[in-house]
C-alpha positions as a Markdown table, in Angstrom:
| # | Residue | x | y | z |
|---|---|---|---|---|
| 1 | Met | 46.0 | -3.4 | -11.9 |
| 2 | Ser | 45.9 | -1.3 | -8.7 |
| 3 | His | 43.9 | 1.7 | -8.0 |
| 4 | Pro | 45.8 | 5.0 | -8.3 |
| 5 | Asp | 44.9 | 6.0 | -4.7 |
| 6 | Thr | 46.2 | 2.8 | -3.2 |
| 7 | Ala | 49.3 | 2.3 | -5.4 |
| 8 | Gly | 52.4 | 1.6 | -3.3 |
| 9 | Gln | 50.3 | 0.9 | -0.2 |
| 10 | Pro | 50.1 | -2.7 | 1.2 |
| 11 | Ala | 46.7 | -4.3 | 0.9 |
| 12 | Glu | 44.6 | -4.6 | 4.0 |
| 13 | Thr | 43.8 | -8.0 | 5.3 |
| 14 | Pro | 40.3 | -8.7 | 6.8 |
| 15 | Ala | 41.8 | -8.9 | 10.3 |
| 16 | Glu | 43.2 | -5.3 | 9.9 |
| 17 | Thr | 39.8 | -3.9 | 8.9 |
| 18 | Ala | 38.1 | -5.5 | 12.0 |
| 19 | Val | 40.4 | -3.7 | 14.4 |
| 20 | Pro | 38.5 | -0.9 | 16.2 |
| 21 | Pro | 39.9 | 2.6 | 15.9 |
| 22 | Pro | 42.1 | 3.7 | 18.8 |
| 23 | Gly | 40.2 | 4.9 | 21.8 |
| 24 | Glu | 36.9 | 3.2 | 20.8 |
| 25 | Ser | 35.4 | 1.1 | 23.6 |
| 26 | Arg | 33.5 | -2.1 | 23.2 |
| 27 | Arg | 30.3 | -0.3 | 24.0 |
| 28 | Glu | 30.9 | 2.4 | 21.3 |
| 29 | Arg | 31.8 | -0.3 | 18.8 |
| 30 | Phe | 28.7 | -2.3 | 19.6 |
| 31 | Gly | 26.6 | 0.8 | 19.3 |
| 32 | Arg | 28.1 | 1.6 | 15.9 |
| 33 | His | 27.5 | -1.9 | 14.6 |
| 34 | Ser | 24.0 | -2.1 | 16.0 |
| 35 | His | 23.2 | 1.3 | 14.3 |
| 36 | Arg | 24.4 | -0.1 | 11.0 |
| 37 | Thr | 22.4 | -3.3 | 11.5 |
| 38 | Arg | 19.2 | -1.2 | 12.1 |
| 39 | Leu | 19.9 | 0.8 | 9.0 |
| 40 | Tyr | 20.2 | -2.3 | 6.9 |
| 41 | Leu | 17.1 | -3.8 | 8.4 |
| 42 | Thr | 15.1 | -0.6 | 7.8 |
| 43 | Ala | 16.3 | -0.6 | 4.2 |
| 44 | Ala | 15.3 | -4.3 | 3.8 |
| 45 | Val | 11.8 | -3.6 | 5.2 |
| 46 | Leu | 11.3 | -0.6 | 2.9 |
| 47 | Val | 12.3 | -2.7 | -0.1 |
| 48 | Ala | 9.9 | -5.5 | 1.0 |
| 49 | Cys | 7.1 | -3.0 | 1.4 |
| 50 | Leu | 7.7 | -1.5 | -2.1 |
| 51 | Val | 7.6 | -5.0 | -3.6 |
| 52 | Leu | 4.3 | -5.7 | -1.8 |
| 53 | Ile | 2.8 | -2.5 | -3.1 |
| 54 | Val | 3.9 | -3.4 | -6.7 |
| 55 | Val | 2.3 | -6.9 | -6.3 |
| 56 | Leu | -0.8 | -5.3 | -4.8 |
| 57 | Val | -1.1 | -3.0 | -7.8 |
| 58 | Val | -0.5 | -5.7 | -10.4 |
| 59 | Gln | -3.0 | -8.1 | -8.9 |
| 60 | Asn | -5.8 | -5.6 | -8.3 |
| 61 | Thr | -6.2 | -3.7 | -11.5 |
| 62 | Arg | -9.8 | -4.8 | -12.2 |
| 63 | Gln | -12.7 | -2.3 | -11.9 |
| 64 | Val | -15.2 | -2.5 | -9.0 |
| 65 | Arg | -18.4 | -0.7 | -8.4 |
| 66 | Val | -18.4 | 1.4 | -5.2 |
| 67 | Gly | -21.6 | 2.6 | -3.5 |
| 68 | Trp | -21.3 | 6.1 | -2.0 |
| 69 | Val | -23.9 | 7.9 | 0.2 |
| 70 | Phe | -25.2 | 9.7 | -2.9 |
| 71 | Gly | -24.8 | 7.3 | -5.8 |
| 72 | His | -22.3 | 4.8 | -7.3 |
| 73 | Ser | -19.1 | 4.9 | -9.2 |
| 74 | Thr | -16.6 | 2.5 | -10.8 |
| 75 | Ile | -13.0 | 2.6 | -9.6 |
| 76 | Ser | -9.9 | 0.5 | -9.9 |
| 77 | Leu | -9.7 | -1.8 | -6.9 |
| 78 | Val | -6.1 | -0.9 | -6.1 |
| 79 | Tyr | -7.0 | 2.8 | -5.8 |
| 80 | Leu | -9.8 | 1.9 | -3.4 |
| 81 | Val | -7.4 | -0.2 | -1.2 |
| 82 | Leu | -4.7 | 2.5 | -1.3 |
| 83 | Phe | -7.3 | 5.2 | -0.5 |
| 84 | Ala | -8.6 | 3.2 | 2.5 |
| 85 | Thr | -5.0 | 2.6 | 3.7 |
| 86 | Val | -4.0 | 6.2 | 3.6 |
| 87 | Leu | -7.3 | 7.3 | 5.2 |
| 88 | Gly | -6.9 | 4.8 | 8.0 |
| 89 | Trp | -3.3 | 5.9 | 8.6 |
| 90 | Ile | -4.3 | 9.6 | 8.7 |
| 91 | Leu | -7.2 | 8.9 | 11.1 |
| 92 | Gly | -4.8 | 6.8 | 13.3 |
| 93 | Val | -2.3 | 9.7 | 13.5 |
| 94 | Ala | -5.1 | 12.2 | 14.3 |
| 95 | Thr | -6.5 | 9.9 | 17.0 |
| 96 | Ser | -3.1 | 9.5 | 18.6 |
| 97 | Ile | -2.5 | 13.3 | 18.6 |
| 98 | Ala | -6.0 | 13.9 | 20.1 |
| 99 | Phe | -5.4 | 11.4 | 22.9 |
| 100 | Arg | -2.0 | 12.8 | 23.6 |
| 101 | Arg | -3.4 | 16.3 | 23.9 |
| 102 | Arg | -6.2 | 15.3 | 26.2 |
| 103 | Thr | -4.1 | 13.1 | 28.5 |
| 104 | Arg | -1.1 | 15.5 | 28.7 |
| 105 | Val | -0.2 | 16.8 | 32.1 |
| 106 | Arg | -1.0 | 20.5 | 32.4 |
| 107 | Arg | 1.7 | 22.5 | 34.2 |
| 108 | Gly | 1.4 | 25.8 | 35.9 |
| 109 | Arg | -2.1 | 25.4 | 37.4 |
């Protein structure tokens, strides 16, 4: 059964779909394909990171005792790891911004 939009049209062969559009240079085609490849790789890395986070959560659900400056508390290990990760990321971004501001070339002086 054929799709209503393609009824009466000849089926495309794989060779016809690989033909670049008219006026597209090799460089443009390569750029288009490399952009698509980067998108697929980024999606794969994001999925892998999500899987790793789920595994981290599942394997680290036990409670641990954490000593603070003024006392102790009990917290799930996964929350402690995620908190340390987010805090480290924020401090890294802040350090990068501070270094960029202090080493920026000042114009007009």
